[in-house]
C-alpha positions in Angstrom: 42.9 -105.4 -44.2 41.8 -102.7 -46.6 42.6 -99.1 -45.7 41.0 -96.1 -47.2 37.9 -97.9 -48.1 36.6 -97.3 -51.6 32.9 -96.7 -52.1 33.0 -96.7 -55.9 33.0 -92.9 -56.0 35.8 -91.6 -53.9 38.0 -92.8 -51.0 36.6 -92.1 -47.6 39.0 -90.2 -45.3 41.8 -90.3 -47.8 43.7 -87.9 -45.5 42.8 -89.8 -42.4 45.2 -92.3 -40.7 43.0 -95.4 -40.1 45.8 -97.1 -38.2 45.2 -94.8 -35.3 41.5 -95.8 -35.2 42.4 -99.4 -35.3 45.1 -99.1 -32.5 42.7 -97.1 -30.3 39.9 -99.6 -30.8 42.1 -102.5 -30.0 43.7 -100.8 -27.0 40.2 -100.1 -25.6 39.1 -103.7 -26.3 42.1 -105.1 -24.5 41.5 -102.9 -21.4 37.8 -103.7 -21.4 38.3 -107.4 -21.7 41.0 -107.4 -19.0 38.7 -105.4 -16.6 35.7 -107.8 -17.2 37.6 -111.0 -17.5 36.4 -111.5 -21.1 38.5 -113.0 -24.0 39.4 -111.0 -27.1 39.8 -114.0 -29.3 41.8 -113.8 -32.6 38.5 -113.6 -34.6 37.0 -111.0 -32.3 40.2 -109.0 -32.7 40.1 -109.3 -36.5 36.5 -108.3 -36.7 37.1 -105.3 -34.6 40.2 -104.3 -36.7 38.1 -104.4 -39.9 35.3 -102.4 -38.3 37.7 -99.8 -36.9 39.4 -99.5 -40.2 36.1 -98.6 -41.9 34.0 -95.5 -41.0 31.1 -97.1 -42.9 28.9 -99.6 -41.2 29.6 -103.2 -42.5 27.2 -106.1 -42.6 28.3 -109.6 -41.4 28.8 -110.9 -44.9 30.9 -107.8 -45.8 33.1 -108.7 -42.8 33.3 -112.3 -43.9 34.6 -111.2 -47.3 37.1 -108.7 -45.9 38.4 -111.2 -43.4 38.7 -113.7 -46.2 40.9 -111.3 -48.2 43.4 -111.2 -45.3 43.4 -114.8 -44.3 41.1 -117.7 -43.9 37.4 -116.9 -44.6 35.5 -117.4 -41.3 32.0 -119.0 -41.3 29.3 -116.3 -41.1 28.0 -117.7 -37.7 31.4 -117.2 -36.2 31.4 -113.6 -37.4 27.9 -113.1 -36.0 29.1 -114.5 -32.6 32.1 -112.1 -32.7 29.8 -109.2 -33.5 27.4 -110.2 -30.6 30.4 -110.2 -28.2 31.7 -106.8 -29.5 28.3 -105.2 -29.2 27.7 -106.7 -25.8 31.0 -105.3 -24.5 30.3 -101.9 -25.9 33.1 -102.2 -28.5 30.9 -102.0 -31.5 27.4 -100.8 -32.4 24.6 -102.1 -34.6 23.4 -99.5 -37.0 19.8 -100.6 -37.4 19.0 -98.6 -40.5 21.8 -100.3 -42.4 21.6 -103.7 -40.8 25.3 -103.3 -40.2 27.9 -102.7 -37.5 30.5 -100.1 -36.7 33.3 -99.9 -34.2 32.5 -97.8 -31.1 34.3 -94.6 -31.5 34.5 -93.7 -27.8 34.0 -94.9 -24.3 30.6 -94.1 -22.9 28.2 -95.3 -20.3 25.9 -98.1 -21.3 22.8 -95.9 -20.7 24.3 -92.9 -22.6 22.6 -92.0 -25.9 24.6 -92.8 -29.0 24.0 -90.5 -32.0 25.1 -91.6 -35.5 25.4 -89.1 -38.4 25.1 -91.3 -41.5 25.9 -89.9 -45.0 23.4 -91.0 -47.6 26.0 -90.7 -50.4 29.2 -92.3 -49.1 28.0 -94.1 -46.0 30.4 -92.3 -43.7 29.1 -92.8 -40.2 30.2 -90.6 -37.3 29.4 -91.3 -33.7 28.9 -88.2 -31.6 28.1 -87.5 -28.0 25.3 -85.2 -26.9 24.4 -85.1 -23.3 21.6 -82.7 -24.1 19.9 -85.2 -26.5 20.3 -87.9 -23.9 18.8 -85.8 -21.1 15.9 -84.8 -23.3 15.2 -88.3 -24.5 15.3 -89.6 -20.9 12.9 -86.9 -19.8 10.5 -87.6 -22.7 10.7 -91.3 -22.2 9.9 -91.0 -18.4 7.1 -88.5 -19.2 5.5 -91.0 -21.6 5.9 -93.9 -19.1 8.2 -95.5 -21.6 11.2 -97.7 -20.8 13.9 -97.5 -23.5 15.4 -100.7 -24.8 18.2 -98.9 -26.7 19.6 -95.4 -26.7 20.6 -94.9 -30.3 19.6 -92.1 -32.7 20.5 -92.4 -36.4 20.4 -89.2 -38.4 20.7 -89.5 -42.2 22.0 -86.7 -44.3 25.2 -85.6 -46.1 28.7 -85.4 -44.7 30.7 -82.2 -45.4 32.6 -83.8 -48.2 29.6 -85.1 -50.1 27.7 -81.8 -49.5 30.7 -79.9 -50.9 31.0 -82.3 -53.8 27.3 -81.8 -54.5 27.7 -78.0 -54.5 30.5 -78.3 -57.0 28.5 -80.7 -59.2 25.5 -78.3 -59.1 27.7 -75.4 -60.1 29.3 -77.4 -62.9 25.9 -78.4 -64.2 24.7 -74.8 -64.1 27.8 -73.6 -66.1 27.3 -76.4 -68.6 23.6 -75.6 -68.9 24.5 -72.0 -69.7 27.0 -73.1 -72.3 24.4 -75.2 -74.1 22.2 -72.1 -74.8 
């Protein structure tokens, strides 16, 4: 399994211990499966491990490649079935705008709104909770006579690191432009 995922520009969360994310996700999955009588098969476990090790949404074929690097490469349909299970059990989320998946970062109610902050530069995706957003969306949906199918909000932008790197790059370019005169 790859730790400290490289995006081609810089390592994500280089100062972050991914093993804690993986251990927490697996612990939650084991408890969830035990409570519901579901099976966390070896492939489901491996898919969840790879998702939890990455804070960037991964597509099914990305998962196939990463799983193949650490063992036998599973068929894409098997990975899709594992993803369906993980999403269905609330252990992973589908990030629609990326056509990809990410491990669920926290336990929440099935009807609770999930908000993803997605960095346009590095792909870092952070799951946050906002009861106020959930309350307001529920009220607006009811007022419009609308029944929500999903309660996910995706917000694109820049993470703190990429924003800071952009400020440094802008300052460097300004200094270099001044030197060229």
